[in-house]
VOBA-1610 file (N, C-alpha, C; in pm, whole numbers, padded with zeros to 5 digits, always signed):
BEGIN
Met+00085-00120+00000Met+00000+00000+00000Met+00088+00124+00000Ser+00067+00215-00093Ser+00150+00333-00105Ser+00072+00457-00066Leu+00149+00560-00036Leu+00086+00688-00003Leu+00015+00745-00124Pro-00091+00824-00103Pro-00167+00879-00217Pro-00083+00961-00311Ile+00019+01032-00258Ile+00095+01120-00347Ile+00181+01043-00444Phe+00208+00914-00417Phe+00291+00836-00505Phe+00213+00771-00617Glu+00079+00787-00617Glu-00003+00730-00723Glu+00006+00817-00847Lys+00040+00756-00957Lys+00055+00833-01080Lys-00081+00879-01131Val-00084+01004-01174Val-00206+01058-01232Val-00219+01009-01374Pro-00336+00957-01416Pro-00351+00906-01552Pro-00320+01013-01655Leu-00259+00970-01763Leu-00222+01063-01868Leu-00347+01118-01936Val-00356+01249-01939Val-00471+01315-01999Val-00451+01319-02150Gln-00545+01272-02219Gln-00539+01276-02365Gln-00586+01412-02412Val-00489+01493-02451Val-00519+01631-02485Val-00612+01640-02604Ala-00595+01547-02699Ala-00677+01555-02820Ala-00821+01520-02793Asp-00852+01458-02677Asp-00988+01418-02648Asp-01078+01535-02612Val-01020+01654-02593Val-01104+01768-02556Val-01204+01803-02664Glu-01179+01755-02788Glu-01272+01787-02896Glu-01405+01718-02875Asn-01407+01612-02790Asn-01532+01542-02764Asn-01612+01603-02651Lys-01553+01701-02581Lys-01623+01763-02468Lys-01706+01880-02518Pro-01831+01891-02476Pro-01916+02002-02522Pro-01872+02133-02462Gly-01897+02239-02532Gly-01875+02373-02480Gly-01730+02416-02480Met-01643+02346-02554Met-01503+02383-02553Met-01469+02484-02661Gly-01562+02511-02751Gly-01535+02608-02855Gly-01470+02544-02976Asn-01470+02618-03088Asn-01417+02562-03211Asn-01267+02541-03204His-01196+02630-03127His-01052+02618-03124His-01009+02492-03051Ala-01095+02433-02967Ala-01058+02312-02893Ala-01086+02186-02972Gln-01148+02202-03091Gln-01186+02085-03168Gln-01075+02040-03262Ser-00965+02115-03266Ser-00854+02077-03350Ser-00750+02009-03263Pro-00687+01904-03315Pro-00587+01832-03235Pro-00467+01920-03206Met-00410+01901-03091Met-00291+01975-03054Met-00173+01925-03136Ser-00068+02006-03142Ser+00049+01969-03219Ser+00121+01853-03152Pro+00192+01772-03229Pro+00268+01660-03171Pro+00368+01707-03066Glu+00425+01826-03088Glu+00521+01878-02990Glu+00456+01902-02856Phe+00333+01957-02860Phe+00262+01983-02735Phe+00226+01853-02664Gln+00177+01754-02742Gln+00141+01627-02680Gln+00262+01557-02618Lys+00377+01567-02686Lys+00499+01507-02630Lys+00540+01579-02503Leu+00530+01711-02507Leu+00565+01789-02389Leu+00471+01759-02274His+00343+01738-02306His+00244+01706-02202His+00277+01573-02135Glu+00313+01474-02215Glu+00349+01343-02159Glu+00471+01353-02069Gln+00568+01433-02112Gln+00687+01452-02030Gln+00653+01522-01899Asp+00563+01619-01905Asp+00527+01693-01785Asp+00455+01605-01684Ile+00376+01510-01732Ile+00309+01418-01640Ile+00413+01339-01560Lys+00516+01293-01629Lys+00622+01218-01560Lys+00699+01308-01465Ile+00728+01431-01509Ile+00803+01523-01424Ile+00722+01560-01300Lys+00591+01582-01317Lys+00507+01615-01202Lys+00511+01505-01098His+00506+01381-01145His+00509+01269-01051His+00643+01264-00977Arg+00751+01285-01051Arg+00883+01280-00988Arg+00903+01396-00892Val+00857+01516-00932Val+00871+01633-00845Val+00787+01616-00720Arg+00667+01556-00735Arg+00582+01534-00618Arg+00651+01441-00518Ile+00713+01335-00568Ile+00787+01243-00480Ile+00906+01314-00417Leu+00976+01394-00499Leu+01093+01466-00450Leu+01054+01564-00340Arg+00943+01633-00359Arg+00897+01727-00258Arg+00867+01655-00126Phe+00797+01543-00137Phe+00762+01468-00016Phe+00887+01420+00056Val+00980+01360-00020Val+01101+01306+00042Val+01185+01417+00103Ser+01199+01530+00031Ser+01279+01641+00082Ser+01218+01700+00208Arg+01085+01712+00210Arg+01019+01764+00330Arg+01035+01669+00447Leu+01027+01539+00418Leu+01042+01440+00524Leu+01182+01444+00583Ile+01283+01452+00495Ile+01422+01459+00542Ile+01446+01587+00620Ser+01393+01699+00568Ser+01409+01827+00636Ser+01343+01825+00773Thr+01229+01758+00784Thr+01162+01747+00913Thr+01247+01671+01014Val+01306+01561+00968Val+01393+01482+01057Val+01515+01562+01099Leu+01577+01633+01004Leu+01694+01714+01036Leu+01658+01828+01132Ser+01544+01891+01108Ser+01500+02000+01196Ser+01471+01948+01336Ala+01410+01830+01343Ala+01382+01771+01475Ala+01512+01742+01550Tyr+01614+01696+01477Tyr+01745+01672+01539Tyr+01803+01802+01595Met+01794+01909+01517Met+01849+02037+01562Met+01773+02091+01682Val+01641+02078+01679Val+01562+02122+01794Val+01602+02044+01919Ala+01614+01914+01905Ala+01650+01830+02020Ala+01790+01861+02070Ser+01886+01878+01978Ser+02025+01902+02020Ser+02041+02038+02086Met+01977+02141+02031Met+01987+02273+02091Met+01914+02280+02225Ala+01799+02214+02234Ala+01727+02209+02361Ala+01809+02134+02466Tyr+01877+02028+02423Tyr+01963+01951+02515Tyr+02079+02037+02566Ala+02143+02111+02475Ala+02254+02198+02515Ala+02208+02305+02614Leu+02094+02365+02586Leu+02042+02469+02677Leu+02006+02410+02813Ser+01945+02292+02812Ser+01907+02231+02939Ser+02030+02197+03023Met+02137+02149+02958Met+02261+02121+03029Met+02321+02248+03088Tyr+02313+02356+03014Tyr+02368+02483+03063Tyr+02290+02534+03184Phe+02157+02538+03173Phe+02077+02596+03281Phe+02076+02510+03407Thr+02095+02380+03392Thr+02095+02294+03510Thr+02231+02286+03578Thr+02335+02335+03512Thr+02470+02325+03571Thr+02541+02459+03586Arg+02484+02567+03539Arg+02556+02694+03538Arg+02589+02745+03679Asn+02509+02708+03778Asn+02533+02756+03914Asn+02611+02657+04000Tyr+02654+02548+03938Tyr+02733+02451+04013Tyr+02870+02510+04046Thr+02913+02493+04170Thr+03040+02551+04216Thr+03152+02449+04206Leu+03257+02487+04134Leu+03373+02401+04117Leu+03470+02420+04234Asn+03569+02333+04237Asn+03675+02351+04336Asn+03750+02480+04307Gly+03752+02569+04402Gly+03816+02699+04380Gly+03715+02810+04362Gly+03586+02775+04356Gly+03482+02877+04352Gly+03431+02915+04215Gly+03482+02853+04108Gly+03435+02887+03975Gly+03309+02810+03935His+03266+02832+03811His+03147+02765+03757His+03185+02691+03629Pro+03102+02592+03588Pro+03140+02507+03473Pro+03142+02577+03338Trp+03085+02695+03328Trp+03075+02761+03199Trp+03153+02891+03196Ala+03176+02941+03076Ala+03252+03065+03061Ala+03172+03182+03118Pro+03241+03282+03172Pro+03171+03401+03220Pro+03097+03469+03105Asn+02976+03518+03136Asn+02894+03586+03035Asn+02875+03499+02910Thr+02831+03376+02934Thr+02810+03282+02824Thr+02711+03338+02722Val+02747+03329+02595Val+02662+03378+02486Val+02565+03266+02445Leu+02435+03296+02451Leu+02334+03195+02421Leu+02259+03219+02290Trp+02271+03339+02232Trp+02187+03370+02116Trp+02210+03276+01997Pro+02333+03225+01972Pro+02346+03131+01859Pro+02262+03005+01878Thr+02259+02956+02001Thr+02181+02835+02029Thr+02032+02862+02014Tyr+01986+02975+02069Tyr+01845+03012+02054Tyr+01808+03034+01908Met+01898+03092+01832Met+01871+03119+01690Met+01847+02989+01614Val+01938+02893+01628Val+01922+02766+01558Val+01797+02693+01607Leu+01772+02697+01737Leu+01654+02631+01794Leu+01526+02688+01735Ala+01515+02820+01729Ala+01393+02884+01680Ala+01370+02857+01532Ile+01474+02872+01450Ile+01460+02852+01305Ile+01430+02706+01273Ala+01496+02616+01346Ala+01470+02474+01324Ala+01327+02437+01363Ala+01278+02497+01471Ala+01141+02468+01515Ala+01039+02518+01413Val+01060+02638+01360Val+00969+02693+01258Val+00973+02606+01131Thr+01094+02569+01089Thr+01108+02484+00970Thr+01038+02350+00990Met+01053+02292+01107Met+00990+02163+01134Met+00838+02173+01129Met+00781+02279+01186Met+00636+02296+01185Met+00584+02316+01043Met+00653+02397+00964Met+00610+02420+00825Met+00618+02291+00744Asn+00722+02213+00767Asn+00735+02087+00695Asn+00626+01988+00736Leu+00592+01985+00863Leu+00488+01895+00910Leu+00353+01930+00847Ile+00326+02060+00835Ile+00201+02103+00770Ile+00198+02058+00625Thr+00310+02075+00555Thr+00318+02034+00415Thr+00301+01883+00401Leu+00364+01808+00490Leu+00353+01662+00486Leu+00209+01617+00510Cys+00138+01688+00595Cys-00004+01654+00619Cys-00085+01671+00492Phe-00056+01779+00415Phe-00125+01800+00288Phe-00097+01683+00192Tyr+00029+01643+00184Tyr+00065+01535+00093Tyr+00003+01402+00135Cys-00001+01376+00264Cys-00058+01250+00312Cys-00210+01246+00291Cys-00272+01362+00273Cys-00416+01366+00249Cys-00451+01333+00105Gly-00350+01325+00018Gly-00376+01285-00119Gly-00328+01386-00220Val-00338+01348-00348Val-00291+01432-00457Val-00369+01562-00464Asp-00502+01555-00449Asp-00584+01676-00460Asp-00545+01778-00355Ala-00525+01732-00232Ala-00487+01825-00125Ala-00351+01885-00153Ala-00258+01805-00202Ala-00125+01855-00234Ala-00132+01959-00347Asn-00212+01930-00450Asn-00226+02024-00561Asn-00292+02154-00517Lys-00393+02143-00431Lys-00458+02264-00379Lys-00362+02349-00300Ser-00280+02284-00217Ser-00182+02360-00138Ser-00082+02430-00228Ser-00042+02362-00338Ser+00052+02422-00432Ser-00010+02543-00501Lys-00140+02532-00538Lys-00208+02644-00604Lys-00226+02761-00507Ile-00255+02730-00381Ile-00272+02837-00282Ile-00141+02911-00262Met-00031+02836-00255Met+00099+02899-00234Met+00142+02979-00357Gly+00127+02916-00478Gly+00165+02985-00600Gly+00309+03034-00595Tyr+00328+03160-00639Tyr+00462+03217-00638Tyr+00512+03237-00496Leu+00421+03246-00400Leu+00462+03261-00261Leu+00546+03141-00217Gly+00514+03023-00272Gly+00591+02904-00238Gly+00737+02917-00278Tyr+00762+02976-00395Tyr+00900+02995-00440Tyr+00971+03098-00352Ile+00898+03201-00312Ile+00957+03302-00224Ile+00993+03241-00089Val+00900+03160-00035Val+00926+03096+00093Val+01047+03003+00082Met+01056+02929-00030Met+01169+02839-00049Met+01300+02916-00056Ala+01300+03029-00129Ala+01421+03111-00139Ala+01458+03170-00003Val+01356+03215+00072Val+01382+03271+00206Val+01441+03164+00297His+01388+03042+00287His+01442+02932+00368His+01590+02910+00337Ala+01625+02908+00209Ala+01764+02886+00172Ala+01854+02997+00225Val+01808+03123+00211Val+01888+03236+00259Val+01900+03234+00410Val+01788+03208+00479Val+01790+03207+00626Val+01883+03098+00678Trp+01877+02979+00618Trp+01964+02872+00665Trp+02110+02899+00632Ala+02137+02965+00520Ala+02275+03002+00488Ala+02330+03101+00591Ile+02247+03201+00624Ile+02289+03300+00725Ile+02305+03235+00861Thr+02211+03147+00896Thr+02218+03078+01025Thr+02344+02995+01037Thr+02378+02924+00928Thr+02500+02841+00929Thr+02623+02927+00952Gly+02629+03040+00881Gly+02744+03129+00895Gly+02753+03191+01034Leu+02641+03240+01086Leu+02642+03304+01218Leu+02674+03205+01329Phe+02620+03084+01316Phe+02645+02983+01419Phe+02794+02949+01424Lys+02858+02944+01308Lys+03001+02916+01304Lys+03083+03035+01353Met+03044+03155+01312Met+03117+03275+01351Met+03110+03300+01502Ala+02997+03260+01563Ala+02980+03283+01707Ala+03058+03184+01791Asn+03119+03085+01725Asn+03196+02983+01796Asn+03335+03038+01829Ile+03340+03124+01932Ile+03467+03189+01969Ile+03512+03153+02109Gly+03440+03061+02174Gly+03485+03012+02304Gly+03395+03043+02419Asn+03316+03150+02409Asn+03226+03183+02520Asn+03081+03148+02491Asp+03056+03076+02383Asp+02922+03025+02353Asp+02917+02878+02395Leu+02799+02818+02391Leu+02786+02681+02438Leu+02869+02584+02355Trp+02865+02600+02223Trp+02940+02512+02136Trp+03091+02531+02154Gly+03135+02656+02148Gly+03277+02684+02159Gly+03336+02639+02291Phe+03267+02666+02402Phe+03321+02628+02532Phe+03320+02476+02552Ser+03216+02409+02500Ser+03209+02263+02516Ser+03326+02193+02450Cys+03379+02253+02343Cys+03490+02192+02269Cys+03626+02249+02308Ser+03631+02330+02412Ser+03755+02399+02449Ser+03839+02317+02546Ala+03965+02361+02561Ala+04055+02297+02657Ala+04011+02323+02800Glu+03947+02439+02823Glu+03897+02470+02957Glu+03791+02369+03001Ala+03705+02329+02908Ala+03603+02230+02940Ala+03666+02095+02971Asp+03769+02059+02895Asp+03838+01932+02921Asp+03904+01933+03059Ala+03954+02051+03099Ala+04025+02060+03227Ala+03933+02039+03347Ile+03807+02078+03335Ile+03715+02065+03448Ile+03617+01950+03432Gln+03633+01869+03327Gln+03539+01759+03302Gln+03532+01664+03420Gly+03643+01638+03485Gly+03643+01546+03597Gly+03558+01592+03714Gln+03545+01724+03731Gln+03467+01778+03842Gln+03317+01777+03816Val+03279+01772+03690Val+03136+01777+03657Val+03091+01650+03584Glu+03170+01545+03598Glu+03142+01422+03524Glu+03004+01365+03555Ser+02959+01383+03678Ser+02828+01330+03716Ser+02713+01418+03668Leu+02744+01539+03619Leu+02641+01634+03577Leu+02628+01645+03425Leu+02741+01651+03358Leu+02737+01669+03213Leu+02865+01618+03151Asn+02859+01596+03020Asn+02974+01549+02944Asn+03001+01650+02833Phe+03109+01728+02850Phe+03140+01831+02752Phe+03172+01773+02615Asn+03232+01657+02612Asn+03265+01594+02483Asn+03139+01561+02404Asp+03037+01507+02475Asp+02910+01479+02408Asp+02845+01606+02357Leu+02847+01710+02441Leu+02789+01839+02399Leu+02863+01895+02278Cys+02993+01880+02276Cys+03072+01928+02163Cys+03033+01855+02035Met+03023+01724+02042Met+02990+01644+01924Met+02849+01672+01875Val+02755+01689+01969Val+02616+01716+01931Val+02605+01849+01858Gln+02672+01951+01910Gln+02662+02084+01848Gln+02743+02091+01718Gln+02852+02016+01712Gln+02925+02006+01586Gln+02837+01941+01480Gly+02766+01836+01520Gly+02673+01772+01427Gly+02562+01864+01384Thr+02516+01949+01475Thr+02411+02045+01440Thr+02457+02141+01333Trp+02582+02187+01344Trp+02635+02278+01242Trp+02641+02210+01106Val+02682+02084+01103Val+02686+02008+00977Val+02545+01996+00919Val+02447+01973+01006Val+02308+01960+00960Val+02258+02091+00901Thr+02298+02206+00959Thr+02257+02335+00903Thr+02311+02352+00761Ile+02432+02302+00736Ile+02487+02307+00601Ile+02404+02220+00507Ile+02368+02101+00552Ile+02286+02010+00470Ile+02151+02074+00439Glu+02091+02138+00539Glu+01962+02206+00518Glu+01975+02315+00413Thr+02082+02394+00423Thr+02102+02502+00327Thr+02115+02449+00185Val+02201+02349+00167Val+02224+02292+00033Val+02097+02228-00021Ser+02023+02157+00064Ser+01901+02090+00017Ser+01796+02190-00030Tyr+01783+02302+00042Tyr+01685+02402+00000Tyr+01727+02470-00130Ile+01855+02491-00148Ile+01903+02552-00272Ile+01876+02458-00390Ile+01908+02330-00372Ile+01883+02232-00479Ile+01734+02222-00510Leu+01652+02218-00406Leu+01508+02207-00426Leu+01453+02331-00496Leu+01504+02447-00461Leu+01461+02570-00527Leu+01496+02568-00676Ile+01613+02518-00710Ile+01653+02507-00851Ile+01558+02413-00926Ile+01522+02301-00863Ile+01429+02207-00926Ile+01292+02271-00946Tyr+01245+02346-00846Tyr+01116+02414-00858Tyr+01117+02514-00974Ile+01226+02589-00986Ile+01237+02688-01092Ile+01236+02618-01228Tyr+01307+02507-01239Tyr+01310+02430-01364Tyr+01170+02381-01400Ala+01098+02328-01301Ala+00962+02279-01327Ala+00870+02394-01367Ala+00887+02509-01304Ala+00803+02625-01336Ala+00829+02675-01478Arg+00954+02674-01520Arg+00987+02719-01655Arg+00929+02624-01759Arg+00930+02495-01732Arg+00869+02399-01824Arg+00719+02422-01833Leu+00656+02453-01719Leu+00513+02478-01718Leu+00480+02603-01799Met+00561+02707-01785Met+00540+02830-01862Met+00557+02804-02011His+00656+02724-02048His+00676+02690-02189His+00557+02612-02243Lys+00504+02521-02163Lys+00389+02442-02205Lys+00267+02531-02227Arg+00247+02628-02138Arg+00133+02719-02152Arg+00146+02805-02277Arg+00266+02854-02305Arg+00286+02933-02426Arg+00260+02850-02550Leu+00306+02724-02549Leu+00284+02637-02664Leu+00136+02606-02680Ser+00065+02591-02570Ser-00078+02565-02576Ser-00153+02683-02637Lys-00115+02805-02594Lys-00179+02925-02651Lys-00149+02936-02800Phe-00027+02898-02840Phe+00008+02905-02981Phe-00076+02806-03061Asp-00093+02684-03007Asp-00174+02584-03076Asp-00319+02630-03090Gln-00371+02692-02986Gln-00510+02738-02990Gln-00526+02851-03091Ser-00426+02941-03098Ser-00435+03051-03195Ser-00426+02999-03338Met-00343+02895-03359Met-00335+02836-03492Met-00464+02765-03529Ala-00529+02701-03431Ala-00655+02633-03457Ala-00763+02733-03494Gln-00764+02849-03426Gln-00862+02952-03458Gln-00838+03011-03596Ala-00709+03019-03633Ala-00678+03079-03763Ala-00727+02990-03878Phe-00729+02858-03853Phe-00772+02766-03958Phe-00914+02718-03936
//
């Protein structure tokens, strides 16, 4: 049993419109072979793009969930241990610890995950629901996709640039954290925190690249659709002329 979005839509016979009443004289002439060939190709492309959209959204949801969990874990470790007193009177974290990079990734990942979940719900409801959502979004969908790519690119850069030692990621991977690990071993593991946040940064890169690739595919599909519409108008004008 497959999901509704993976069911191929039957190929529409463009030339059959001449049998439908009320289509006008221009619809009673067969379309050009070029248009029919392009139409058949578009049916296949639509099916592949639909699958690609679903898979990309699913992967993005999983990646976003990982980032939300990892950033929430890092913050929870910080807030539960920041007041712990070390031997000598110090604390486990750097003075004036910078938290905004962690909050930034957490917030953007949470928003991305929610938007992806909404889209996945549309797709799981069937082809009609997915098509309706695409029509509602229209050009806004391309803008949102471009904004996602830009936001994730900026987030990736800022998260890396903020890694200067007094943020959660930077301090977790520092020599200072290694030096006091023995005193806080029962509370937290700086090495685990370092690896988790390092993995989060890698995931932000993957998110950025995936959105850029998906945006390119959307633009390609849109250009093919525009070419098909122009060819259809040309065929109709030729039919009216004859």
